[in-house]
N, C-alpha and C positions, 0 to 999 in steps of 0.2 A: 628835277634834280636840284636846281638852285634853291627852291623853296624848302626842300627837305633838309638841306645842309644848314640853312638859316635856322630852321626849327631845332635841329640837333644842337647847334651852337648856343641857342638860348637856354638849353637845359643844363649846360655846364655850371652856370652860377648857382642854379637851384640845387644841383647835386652837391656842389662844393659847400654851400651853406648848410645843407642837411648833414653833411659829413662833419662839419665843424661843431654843429649843435650836438651831434651824437657823441663826439669826443669830449665835449665839455661836460655833458651829463654823466659820461662814463667816469671821468676824473672826479666829479663831485661824489659819485657813488663810492668809488674806491677809497677816497681820502676823507670824506666827511660823513656821508649817510650810512655807509656799510657798518653793520653791527660788529663789535669786537668778537674775535674768535674765542670759543670756550676751550680750545686746545692750547695749553701753555706753550707747546712746542712750536706753534705758529708765529711766536713773537721773536724777532731776531735779537733783541737785547735781553740777555739772560743774566741773572745774578743770584746772590744768596746773602744770608745774614747769619752771624755767629756771635756767641758770647763765651764766657768761661765754661759753659756747659759742654762745649765741643772739645774741651781739654786741649791737649797739644795738637797743633795743626802743622802739617808739613806743607808750608806755603809753596815751596819749590815744585811740588807736584801738581799745583793748580794752574790751569791755563788761563792767562789774561786774555787770550783770543776767544776762548769759549765763554768765560764769565766776565762780562764787561763791567760789573760793579760788585762791590761787597760792602755791606753795612755791618759795623761792629758795635756791640753794646759797650757803652762807655760808663754810664752812670744810672742811678736809680734814686728817686726821692731827693732828700736834701743832703745826704752824706755818703750813700753807698757808691763805691767806685769798683767797676768790674776788674777783677784781679788779673785778667788776661788782656785787658784793653791795650795798654801801652806796648806790650810785646806784639800783639796782633797788628796794631797800627803800624809799627815800624817794619815788621817783616812783610806784611801785605804790600805796603808802598814800595819797599825795596825790590819786591818781585814784579812790580809793574802793574799791579791791580789798582783800579780806580776806587778809592776808599771814602766812606762816609761814616759818621758816628750817630748812634741813636741813644735817647734817654728814656727810661721807663718812668712815666709820670705817676707819682703817688697822689691819689685824690685827696689825701689829708695833709699835704704839705703845701705851703704857699708857693706861688710861681717864682718869686724873687729868689728864694733860697734854692730852688731846684735849678733855676737858670745859672746861678753862681756855681753850683756843683758841676754842671756841665762845662761851663766856661773855664773853670780851673783845671779840668781834665783833658779837654779836647783842643789841640793846637789850631790856630787860625792860619790855615794854609790855602793859597789860591787854587791849588790843584786837587782839592778835595770836594766831595759832594756836599750839598746843603744839609744842615743838621735836621734830624728827625726827632719828633716828640711822639712817643708811643703812648696812645690814649686808649685804655680799655678798663673794664670793670675790675675794681679792687675791693673785694668783699669786706675787708677790714676797715676800709676808709669811705665807703660809698655815702654814708650819711653825715660826713663832716661838714660839707658845704651844701647849700642849696644849688640848684642848677644854675641860677644867675650868678652866684658867687663863684662857682666853679669855672664858668666861662670867662669871668673876669681874671681869675688866677691863671688860666691857660693863656689868655691874651697877654698877660704880663710876661710870661716866659717866652712866648712867641716873639714879642717885640724886642725883648732883651737879646735873644739869639740873632734875630735879623739885624739889629744894630751892630752887634759885636762882629759877626762874621760877614756881613754885607751880602748875605744870600737869603733867599726866601725859604724859611723852614717848611718842612713837610710834616703832615700828620699821618702817622700810622694808626689804623683803627680797625676795630671789628664792626661788623654790620650792626650788632645790637647797640653798641656804644654810639655809633654815628646816628642811628635812627632816633635814639632817645635823647641824646645830649647835644650832638654837634649839628644836626640837620637845621638848615636855615641860618647858620652862623659860619663865619670864616670862609665865605664863598670864594675868596681868591687864594686860599691855601691849597696847594696840591695834596692829593690824597693817595695814600698807600694802604690798600685794603686787604685784610686777611679773610679769605673765603676759600674753603677746601671742597665745597660741594658743587662748584661751578663758577661762573663769572660773578664778579662783584655786582650786587643788586641792592642799591641803597635807596632810601627815601628820596623822592624828587629826582632821582637818576643823575646825580652830579658826575662830572667827568672825573675819572681816576687816572693816575699816572703810573702807579706801581700796583702789582697784584701778587700777593703771597699765596700761591696756589697749593702748597703742600708743606708739611713740616717733617716729611719722611724722605727727603732727598738723599741721594748718595753721591759723594764727591771723592774722587781719589785724593788722598792726603788728609781726609777727615774721617775718624773712626766711628763717629756717632751720626745719627740722622741729622739732616740739615734743613733749615727753612729755605725754600726755593722761591724765587721771585722773577717776574718779567716786567719790562717797561712797555707801556702801551704806545707803540709807534714804530715807525721805520727807523733805519739808520739816520736818515736826514732829520727826522723829528728829534731823535736822541741828541744829535749834535746841536740842534737849535736849543734844546732844553739846557744843555751844558753851557752854551754861549749866553743864554738868558741869565743863568746863575753865575756867570763870570768864572766858570771853571776852566782853568788853563790846562788842557789835557790833549795828549797826542796818542792816538790809537797805537798799541804796541805792534811791532812788525810781526809777520807770520814767521814762525820758527822754520 
């Protein structure tokens, strides 16, 4: 009897160690190794983006609890300013939505001029999301710069926005533009990827932060189809992302 009890007691440290190892591997799988879900509904942080194409928006009908972020088109190229940006910026913020602005980058305009257009249009507020540079093919401009020159001009705008707003800019891009132009460059810049046929699948498999999964979303208060997006991560990861970008934000209370 005494010998059996001693043998049993010796098994406890082994069982405990095995349990700890199992938990560690489970956590690693859940938070690091597990592949991202292809179902956009599985991501807790949902958002959308709009421009003047969405016309009049009834912001009071849009839930800040359901949609945790919204990006507004502000500018394009060196001189175009979205006609609804200022109105959308004020009303969305007034309604409690976490707001950011994006710029459609024209491949035939230099980065300095485009950065100035954005800075003149978008207020520098600590409670807003990092600026976004929308990088995609523009058939009218594609041959203006070589790839090397284009990357330099994009770098100029990136650096100007980072210095002015004190936040790390994000690149919105398509799979084609990333694979041909951006792959191998700007490795520290967060990516927002447009992909409607499944998960973002980019060359060299870089980490992505946002995924635009459809341009046919429906939101109460918006009469036209809407671009829908998700953030890759849990609520805790989202809050860390905001903290890293010095976004002073408080989650709106539940109605």
